[in-house]
C-alpha positions as a printed Julia matrix, in Angstrom:
245×3 Matrix{Float64}:
   0.0    0.0    0.0
   1.42   3.38  -1.07
   1.53   6.51   1.1
  -1.11   8.2   -1.1
  -3.44   5.3   -0.3
  -2.64   5.28   3.4
  -2.88   9.04   3.97
  -6.68   9.45   3.73
  -7.2    6.35   5.87
  -4.82   7.62   8.54
  -6.33  11.1    8.47
  -9.86   9.75   9.0
  -8.68   7.35  11.7
  -6.9   10.15  13.6
 -10.02  12.31  13.38
 -12.18   9.48  14.71
  -9.79   8.76  17.59
  -9.58  12.47  18.46
 -13.38  12.75  18.47
 -13.8    9.72  20.71
 -11.13  10.78  23.19
 -12.17  14.45  23.42
 -15.87  13.78  24.0
 -15.32  10.88  26.38
 -12.77  12.93  28.36
 -15.17  15.86  28.69
 -17.92  13.57  29.97
 -15.56  11.67  32.29
 -14.25  14.91  33.82
 -17.7   16.52  34.09
 -19.11  13.51  35.97
 -15.98  12.12  37.63
 -14.89  15.4   39.25
 -18.0   15.91  41.41
 -18.14  12.17  42.05
 -14.56  12.13  43.36
 -15.16  15.2   45.53
 -18.34  13.62  46.88
 -16.39  10.52  47.88
 -14.18  12.73  50.04
 -17.0   14.85  51.48
 -19.14  11.86  52.49
 -16.31   9.83  53.97
 -15.86   9.44  57.73
 -14.85  12.82  59.12
 -15.87  14.55  55.89
 -17.73  17.82  55.66
 -21.03  16.09  54.86
 -20.31  12.67  56.33
 -22.67   9.99  55.1
 -21.21   6.5   55.33
 -24.05   4.83  53.42
 -23.82   7.18  50.44
 -20.03   6.9   50.48
 -20.1    3.11  50.43
 -22.7    2.97  47.64
 -20.78   5.41  45.43
 -17.49   3.74  46.26
 -18.82   0.32  45.33
 -20.19   1.59  42.02
 -16.84   3.18  41.22
 -14.99   0.0   42.17
 -17.18  -2.13  39.91
 -16.7    0.29  37.03
 -12.92   0.29  37.46
 -12.61  -3.47  37.81
 -14.42  -4.31  34.57
 -12.18  -4.8   31.49
 -13.07  -2.32  28.78
 -13.86  -4.93  26.12
 -16.36  -6.58  28.46
 -17.78  -3.18  29.38
 -18.39  -2.38  25.71
 -20.28  -5.64  25.21
 -22.25  -5.21  28.43
 -23.31  -1.68  27.43
 -24.4   -2.53  23.88
 -28.1   -2.25  24.69
 -27.6    1.07  26.47
 -25.34   2.33  23.69
 -27.96   1.46  21.05
 -30.61   3.25  23.13
 -28.46   6.4   23.4
 -26.95   6.58  19.91
 -29.14   4.28  17.82
 -26.21   2.02  16.91
 -23.48  -0.09  18.5
 -20.72   0.48  15.94
 -18.84   3.55  14.83
 -17.2    6.5   16.54
 -20.34   7.95  18.11
 -21.31   4.61  19.64
 -17.81   4.11  21.07
 -18.02   7.37  23.02
 -20.65   5.92  25.37
 -18.6    3.03  26.82
 -15.44   5.16  26.71
 -17.06   7.85  28.84
 -18.61   5.35  31.25
 -15.29   3.55  31.58
 -13.46   6.84  32.16
 -15.79   8.2   34.86
 -14.86   5.8   37.71
 -11.19   5.88  36.67
 -11.08   9.68  36.91
 -13.24   9.78  40.05
 -10.69   7.74  42.03
  -7.87   9.97  40.83
  -9.86  13.03  41.91
 -10.5   11.48  45.31
  -6.78  10.89  45.82
  -5.9   14.43  44.7
  -8.47  16.1   46.95
  -7.4   14.07  50.0
  -3.91  15.55  49.66
  -5.18  19.09  50.34
  -3.98  20.51  53.65
  -6.77  20.08  56.18
  -5.61  23.22  57.96
  -6.88  25.36  55.09
 -10.29  23.69  55.32
 -10.46  24.33  59.06
  -9.4   27.95  58.56
 -12.16  28.62  56.03
 -14.67  26.86  58.3
 -13.65  29.09  61.22
 -14.37  32.13  59.02
 -17.89  30.85  58.33
 -17.29  29.35  54.9
 -19.91  26.84  53.81
 -19.3   23.5   52.12
 -19.63  24.87  48.59
 -17.11  27.63  49.36
 -14.65  25.12  50.79
 -15.01  22.83  47.77
 -14.65  25.63  45.22
 -12.04  27.85  46.83
  -9.98  25.33  48.8
 -10.31  21.69  47.74
 -10.49  22.09  43.96
  -8.16  25.09  43.79
  -5.44  23.57  45.97
  -5.71  20.19  44.21
  -5.63  21.73  40.71
  -2.08  20.61  39.76
  -2.92  17.04  40.8
  -6.24  17.27  38.96
  -4.42  18.32  35.78
  -2.1   15.33  36.15
  -5.13  13.09  36.75
  -6.8   14.41  33.61
  -3.63  13.69  31.63
  -3.57  10.12  32.94
  -7.25   9.72  32.06
  -6.75  10.99  28.5
  -3.91   8.53  27.93
  -6.01   5.68  29.34
  -8.9    6.65  27.05
  -6.59   6.62  24.03
  -5.77   3.02  24.92
  -9.45   2.24  25.4
 -10.27   3.82  22.02
  -7.72   1.53  20.35
  -9.47  -1.45  21.94
 -12.82  -0.08  20.79
 -11.51  -0.29  17.23
 -11.31  -4.08  17.49
 -15.11  -4.29  17.79
 -16.09  -1.7   15.2
 -15.43   1.47  17.14
 -13.41   3.13  14.39
 -10.23   5.14  14.85
  -6.6    4.07  14.81
  -7.31   0.77  16.55
  -9.77  -0.23  13.86
  -7.27   0.77  11.17
  -4.49  -1.27  12.77
  -6.7   -4.36  13.03
  -8.26  -4.19   9.56
  -5.12  -3.33   7.62
  -2.2   -4.16   9.86
  -3.49  -7.49  11.16
  -6.15  -8.84   8.81
  -4.52  -7.66   5.54
  -0.91  -8.05   6.69
  -0.07  -4.4    5.97
   2.82  -4.24   8.42
   3.77  -0.72   7.39
   0.29   0.53   8.28
   0.53  -1.2   11.66
   3.83   0.49  12.56
   2.67   3.9   11.39
  -0.4    3.55  13.62
   1.78   2.56  16.57
   4.08   5.54  15.9
   1.15   7.98  15.77
  -0.22   6.69  19.09
   3.21   6.83  20.72
   3.82  10.41  19.58
   0.33  11.52  20.61
   0.68  10.03  24.09
   4.15  11.54  24.55
   2.91  15.01  23.57
  -0.13  14.77  25.84
   2.02  13.6   28.76
   4.5   16.43  28.18
   1.74  19.04  28.0
   0.02  17.68  31.11
   3.26  17.56  33.11
   4.16  21.09  32.04
   0.75  22.45  33.03
   0.81  20.64  36.38
   4.34  21.88  37.17
   3.43  25.43  36.2
   0.37  25.46  38.45
   2.33  23.85  41.28
   5.11  26.43  41.01
   2.62  29.28  40.94
   0.84  27.81  43.95
   4.15  27.4   45.8
   4.95  31.07  45.23
   1.53  32.26  46.37
   0.76  29.4   48.77
   1.37  31.25  52.06
  -0.83  34.16  50.95
  -4.19  32.53  51.78
  -2.94  31.62  55.24
  -1.62  35.14  55.8
  -4.89  36.65  54.65
  -6.77  34.38  57.01
  -4.51  35.37  59.9
  -4.81  39.05  59.06
  -8.57  38.71  58.9
  -8.56  37.38  62.45
  -6.22  40.03  63.89
  -8.67  42.98  63.76
 -11.27  40.92  65.56
  -8.78  40.1   68.32
  -7.79  43.76  68.55
 -11.42  44.82  68.84
 -11.91  42.37  71.66
  -8.9   43.87  73.48
 -10.26  47.39  73.08
 -13.67  46.38  74.28
 -12.09  44.87  77.37
């Protein structure tokens, strides 16, 4: 197969893979982020402790993470057909990709949020901050570098999932590698597909690491400021008490 014959096939396969990964990542982040935060909030000692809710959500997440993606795709065929009207193609593959990515990302979010300094949470609570304020201004903000790294890991995992989706009619680079590289013995096509995936993953990892390091460095430079502002906010109140006495 000549390059002129391979080029349109590779171009369409890259577009399909990009579409699958982008949409499934957006859905996984949109659902997995609040789910991961909720796992922290409802845990023992959390801001809205609810052991029953925590165990139910945790078990659902564990089941979702433990299921191999190929099996998940087959298990969700009825649901996928109900949502998209078909079980093959790029659009259909987004459904199991997103559902497979949600529990994966949720656990990463949970780990990232647990690393936030509890002293900041207690300080905001002492100033009368409610749960939503603590989540938005402390937990998510302080965990942002780790959340960026978690998103990068999720994107890379979804690229691997999308390649597996190609083996069962999901389209994309995985489908191209199977149909031409394996079934038609086009070894050159196989290696080009592998090279594209390797380069894409390397670039995504580099970009994610750079963004996470940049946010971490910025946070390290301005990290003491929130604590100082909290302390300064308390000092006038203490002074007023001394005057009143």
